C-alpha positions as CSV (number, residue, x, y, z in Angstrom):
1,M,-11.8,-8.8,-26.5
2,E,-13.6,-5.9,-24.2
3,F,-13.6,-6.2,-20.6
4,W,-15.5,-4.2,-18.0
5,V,-13.9,-4.0,-14.8
6,L,-16.2,-2.7,-11.9
7,G,-15.4,-1.7,-8.3
8,G,-12.5,-2.9,-5.8
9,D,-9.5,-1.6,-4.8
10,R,-6.0,-0.8,-6.7
11,R,-5.8,-4.7,-7.6
12,N,-8.6,-4.2,-10.2
13,Y,-6.6,-0.8,-11.6
14,W,-3.7,-3.0,-12.4
15,A,-5.8,-6.1,-13.6
16,A,-7.2,-3.4,-16.1
17,K,-3.7,-2.3,-16.9
18,H,-2.7,-6.1,-17.3
19,L,-5.5,-7.0,-19.5
20,Q,-4.6,-3.4,-21.7
21,A,-1.0,-4.7,-22.2
22,N,-2.2,-7.6,-23.7
23,G,-4.1,-6.2,-26.3
24,H,-7.5,-6.1,-25.0
25,T,-10.1,-3.0,-24.4
26,V,-11.3,-2.2,-20.7
27,R,-13.4,0.0,-19.6
28,C,-13.9,0.5,-15.8
29,F,-16.5,1.7,-13.5
30,G,-15.7,2.4,-9.9
31,V,-12.4,1.6,-10.2
32,P,-9.7,3.6,-8.3
33,D,-7.6,5.8,-10.1
34,A,-9.4,4.9,-13.3
35,P,-11.9,7.4,-15.0
36,D,-15.4,6.2,-14.9
37,E,-17.5,5.5,-18.0
38,P,-21.4,4.8,-18.0
39,L,-22.2,1.2,-17.9
40,P,-23.5,0.1,-21.1
41,F,-27.0,-1.6,-21.6
42,Y,-25.1,-5.0,-22.0
43,I,-21.9,-6.3,-20.8
44,E,-20.4,-9.4,-22.5
45,R,-17.4,-10.0,-19.9
46,L,-17.5,-8.4,-16.6
47,I,-14.8,-8.5,-13.9
48,L,-16.0,-7.8,-10.5
49,P,-13.6,-7.1,-7.3
50,F,-11.7,-10.3,-5.8
51,P,-13.4,-11.2,-3.5
52,S,-16.5,-9.8,-4.8
53,F,-19.1,-8.4,-2.5
54,Q,-19.7,-6.6,0.7
55,G,-23.5,-7.8,1.6
56,A,-25.6,-6.5,-1.5
57,L,-22.8,-4.2,-2.7
58,V,-19.9,-4.6,-5.4
59,R,-16.9,-4.4,-3.0
60,G,-15.3,-1.0,-3.1
61,H,-15.4,2.6,-2.6
62,S,-18.3,3.3,-5.2
63,A,-20.2,0.8,-3.4
64,V,-22.5,-0.3,-6.8
65,P,-25.5,-2.5,-5.9
66,M,-25.6,-5.7,-7.4
67,E,-29.4,-5.4,-8.2
68,E,-28.3,-2.6,-10.8
69,V,-25.3,-5.0,-12.2
70,L,-28.1,-7.6,-12.8
71,H,-29.9,-5.2,-15.3
72,H,-26.6,-5.5,-17.5
73,V,-25.9,-8.9,-17.6
74,D,-27.6,-11.6,-20.0
75,A,-27.2,-15.0,-21.4
76,D,-24.1,-13.8,-23.5
77,S,-22.6,-12.4,-20.1
78,T,-19.5,-14.2,-18.3
79,V,-18.6,-12.7,-14.8
80,Y,-15.4,-13.1,-13.1
81,G,-14.7,-12.7,-9.6
82,G,-14.6,-14.7,-6.1
83,L,-16.6,-15.8,-3.6
84,F,-19.9,-14.9,-5.2
85,G,-22.4,-16.7,-2.3
86,A,-26.0,-16.2,-3.2
87,W,-25.2,-14.1,-5.9
88,R,-24.2,-16.6,-8.0
89,E,-27.7,-17.8,-8.3
90,A,-29.1,-14.3,-9.0
91,L,-26.5,-13.9,-11.9
92,E,-27.4,-17.1,-13.2
93,H,-30.9,-16.6,-13.0
94,H,-30.2,-13.5,-15.8
95,G,-28.7,-16.0,-17.9
96,A,-25.0,-15.0,-17.2
97,K,-22.1,-17.4,-16.9
98,V,-20.3,-17.0,-13.4
99,R,-16.4,-17.9,-13.1
100,D,-15.7,-17.8,-9.3
101,L,-11.6,-18.0,-9.2
102,Y,-11.7,-18.1,-5.3
103,G,-10.1,-21.2,-4.3
104,T,-8.9,-22.1,-7.8
105,E,-5.6,-23.0,-9.2
106,P,-3.0,-21.5,-10.0
107,M,-5.1,-18.4,-8.7
108,T,-5.1,-19.4,-5.0
109,T,-1.2,-20.5,-5.0
110,A,-0.4,-17.3,-6.9
111,N,-2.1,-15.2,-4.4
112,A,-0.8,-16.5,-1.4
113,I,2.6,-15.3,-2.2
114,P,1.6,-11.4,-2.0
115,T,-0.7,-12.4,0.9
116,A,2.6,-13.8,2.8
117,E,4.7,-10.9,1.8
118,G,2.2,-8.7,3.1
119,A,2.2,-10.5,6.7
120,I,5.8,-10.0,6.9
121,Q,5.6,-6.4,6.0
122,L,3.0,-5.8,8.8
123,A,4.9,-8.0,11.3
124,M,7.9,-5.6,10.6
125,D,6.0,-2.3,10.7
126,H,4.3,-3.1,13.8
127,A,6.5,-4.8,16.2
128,P,9.7,-3.5,18.3
129,I,11.7,-6.5,17.5
130,T,13.3,-8.2,14.4
131,L,12.0,-11.2,13.1
132,H,15.3,-12.6,13.0
133,G,15.5,-15.1,15.9
134,A,11.7,-14.5,17.0
135,N,9.5,-17.3,18.0
136,V,7.0,-17.4,15.7
137,L,3.8,-19.9,15.3
138,V,1.9,-19.9,11.8
139,I,-1.5,-21.9,12.3
140,G,-2.5,-23.5,9.4
141,F,-0.2,-25.3,6.7
142,G,-2.3,-24.2,3.4
143,R,-1.1,-22.7,0.6
144,I,-0.4,-19.4,2.5
145,G,0.8,-21.1,5.6
146,K,3.4,-23.1,3.9
147,I,4.6,-20.0,2.0
148,L,4.6,-17.9,4.6
149,A,6.3,-20.2,7.1
150,R,9.0,-20.7,4.5
151,K,9.6,-17.2,4.1
152,L,9.9,-16.4,8.0
153,H,12.0,-19.3,8.1
154,G,14.6,-17.8,5.4
155,L,14.2,-14.8,7.7
156,S,15.8,-16.6,10.4
157,A,13.0,-16.8,12.7
158,C,12.4,-19.8,15.1
159,V,9.1,-21.0,13.4
160,T,6.5,-23.5,14.6
161,V,3.7,-24.9,12.6
162,A,0.5,-25.7,14.0
163,A,-1.5,-28.3,11.6
164,R,-3.8,-31.0,12.1
165,K,-2.9,-33.2,8.8
166,P,-0.1,-35.9,9.6
167,T,1.0,-35.2,6.2
168,D,1.1,-31.3,6.8
169,L,3.1,-31.9,10.0
170,A,5.5,-34.3,8.3
171,L,6.2,-31.8,5.3
172,A,6.8,-29.0,7.9
173,E,9.4,-31.1,9.9
174,A,10.8,-31.7,6.5
175,M,11.5,-28.1,5.7
176,G,13.2,-28.0,9.3
177,L,10.2,-26.1,11.3
178,Q,8.8,-27.2,14.7
179,T,5.2,-28.4,14.6
180,D,2.3,-28.5,16.8
181,L,-1.4,-29.4,17.0
182,T,-4.0,-26.8,15.9
183,G,-6.4,-26.2,18.6
184,K,-4.1,-28.0,21.1
185,Y,-0.8,-26.3,21.1
186,L,0.8,-29.1,23.1
187,H,3.9,-26.9,23.4
188,G,2.0,-23.9,24.8
189,L,1.3,-20.3,23.4
190,S,3.3,-18.0,25.9
191,Q,6.9,-18.3,24.3
192,Y,5.6,-16.8,20.7
193,D,6.7,-13.2,19.9
194,F,4.1,-13.3,16.8
195,L,1.2,-15.2,16.0
196,F,0.1,-15.6,12.3
197,N,-3.3,-17.5,11.7
198,T,-4.6,-18.7,8.3
199,V,-7.3,-20.9,9.1
200,P,-11.1,-19.2,8.6
201,A,-12.4,-21.2,11.4
202,T,-12.2,-20.9,15.3
203,I,-8.9,-22.3,16.6
204,L,-8.1,-20.1,19.2
205,A,-10.6,-20.0,22.0
206,E,-10.8,-17.0,24.7
207,E,-8.9,-19.0,27.2
208,Q,-6.3,-19.9,25.0
209,L,-5.9,-16.2,23.9
210,D,-5.3,-15.2,27.4
211,R,-2.2,-17.6,27.5
212,L,-0.5,-15.2,24.8
213,S,2.2,-12.9,25.8
214,P,1.4,-9.6,26.4
215,D,3.8,-8.6,23.5
216,C,2.8,-11.3,21.2
217,L,1.7,-9.5,18.0
218,L,-1.4,-11.7,16.5
219,I,-2.1,-11.4,12.9
220,E,-5.1,-12.6,11.8
221,L,-4.7,-13.5,7.8
222,A,-8.0,-15.8,7.2
223,S,-11.3,-14.6,5.7
224,L,-14.5,-14.2,7.8
225,P,-15.1,-15.9,10.7
226,G,-11.2,-15.6,11.2
227,G,-9.6,-18.1,13.7
228,F,-10.5,-16.1,16.9
229,S,-13.0,-13.6,18.4
230,Q,-11.7,-9.9,17.3
231,E,-14.3,-8.5,19.7
232,Y,-12.4,-10.4,22.8
233,C,-8.9,-9.4,21.5
234,K,-10.1,-5.6,21.5
235,A,-11.9,-6.1,24.8
236,K,-8.6,-7.5,26.4
237,G,-6.2,-5.3,24.5
238,I,-4.6,-8.0,22.7
239,N,-2.1,-6.8,20.3
240,C,-3.7,-7.9,17.3
241,L,-3.9,-7.0,13.6
242,F,-6.8,-8.1,11.3
243,A,-5.6,-8.1,7.8
244,P,-7.7,-10.3,5.5
245,G,-7.4,-9.1,1.7
246,L,-3.7,-8.0,2.0
247,P,-2.8,-8.4,-1.7
248,G,-5.2,-5.6,-2.8
249,H,-3.2,-3.1,0.0
250,C,0.7,-4.7,-0.2
251,A,1.2,-5.8,-3.2
252,P,-2.0,-4.5,-5.6
253,K,0.2,-4.5,-9.3
254,S,1.0,-7.8,-8.3
255,A,-1.9,-9.0,-7.4
256,G,-3.8,-7.4,-10.0
257,A,-1.7,-8.8,-12.9
258,I,-2.1,-12.2,-11.3
259,Y,-6.0,-11.8,-11.0
260,A,-5.9,-10.8,-14.8
261,Q,-3.7,-13.4,-16.2
262,N,-6.0,-16.0,-14.6
263,I,-9.1,-14.5,-16.2
264,L,-7.3,-14.9,-19.4
265,D,-6.1,-18.3,-18.9
266,D,-9.6,-19.3,-18.1
267,I,-10.9,-17.8,-21.0
268,R,-8.1,-19.7,-23.1
269,R,-9.0,-23.1,-21.3
270,E,-12.8,-22.5,-22.4
271,E,-11.9,-21.5,-25.9
272,T,-9.6,-24.6,-26.6
273,P,-11.4,-27.4,-28.0
């Protein structure tokens, strides 16, 4: 099979390498460290970044307009990516088949691993203390929250998980973690040295941000709109890092291989009678 890989960060570079290693022809445009080839009139299998867009542009340093991409797809095209939004309808209007891998399995769970490891790397790089013995709050106990909390616990951090579902709270306690209620924080907030948010909805109000210790490092892992006001944190001098899309920065080779393999698996499922 021939694939065109368009835009993105180094995840797409390594996705292209993974596809080549599996015997496929790969051509690139706007992919970091890969030579550009002129886009053909028609593309059968197109791989966009993950997530795919910045407004009307394909995400990446080349900033290719999506209106341009639409000229290269038709009823025989399949387009792979994540978080298509309104562009899904535009692509389908041109006849293309859209495969949005965002939120699908096993992509989501596999992608949580480099996200969790990248979050831990950020914490170690930007804090003057060890994670060992530190008081840590992980907000959200989805795929990323579960893996992150377990890895932090393995580093001997004192981990509290904030969640809403009784099943999540029960599982966290069964894993030997402390628990609290998201949004309520009945045990308070001032004791934490690190706070990781994985929930893409407001779960820390301004008055709650004010209760954090001045030394607490707040790390935002959720996609927009995130769990708290970035503007308020900057205005108040709260020690925070906004780090969505960590796999592309911290483990691009692993994340790219995960992305490409999920695309290959998706194709196999589609072709299996």
